N, C-alpha and C positions, 0 to 999 in steps of 0.2 A: 275430529271427533275420537277417542280411545273407546274400543268397542260396541261400537256402535250396528246397530242390526239393521238390518232392512223389512224387517215389521217393525221397528219403531218408529212415530215419525219424529223428525229430524227438529229441532227445538231451540237450535244454535242460533243466537240471536242476531250473527250477521248471518246465517243463514235466507233469516225473514227479512232482513232489511233488502237482503237482494232480491225476494219474491215481490219485497210492495215496490220496489223499483221498475222490477218487469213490468209487473201490474201497472203501474202511473204510465210508461210508454208505452201499451198499448191500446191503455184506453188514449193514450197524444195519438198514435198513429191511427185510433179508430173513428177519433173528431177529427181529424188529417183527411181523412180518405168520405164520412161522412159531408163532409163541408165541400171535396171537389164531389163529390153525387151533387147538392144540387148549387155550384156552385155557376149563376148567371154571367158570360164577359160584358161588358159594357162597351157601347165601341169608342172609340179615341175622341179626343173634343176637337174639333174643326181649326184647321192651323191658322194663323192669324192670318189676315189679308196681309200680300207683301207691296212695299213700296211701288213696287214695279208695274201688279195686277192694277194697281190706281190712277196711275202714269198713265197706264194704256187707257185704263176704263174713262180718265179723263179728255182725254185723247180724241176716245170714240164719242165723248160728248160734246166736243166743239166741234168733228167733223161733220156729227146728228144734225148741230143747233148752222151749222154755215149751210150746210143744202135747204136744210128747212126755211132758212131766211130767201138762198137761192132761189128753191120752186115757192118762193111766197110773188120775190122780185118778178120770173118770170110770169103770176096768174095776173099779175098789177098790173103789165104791161100788155101781154092778152090782155083782160080786159075793158084797161086804156083803145085799145087800138081798136074795137067792136064798139067802146062810146064813137071812137072817132070816125069808125065807116058806114054804123048808125047814123051821126049826124052831117057827112058830108051825100048821103044817098037823099035824107029827109032836105035838101037845100033845090 
């Protein structure tokens, strides 16, 4: 601007546009930092169960059922043995 002094306000349209863009940028920065202030991180979603873990759990349940079956057989055998001992002692 030709002949502009420091005592007069600058009314050039390009400087007003620059000042508005500057204010909008400051407002966006303010919103960004305000959002960071109230941000609560969410825990990540749990990973989907892997096939290997499913196979391991299946093997564990098969093992557990086999052990349970074996314990039931031993208990039945012990019960039958007690019945036999009682019946022989009554004879």
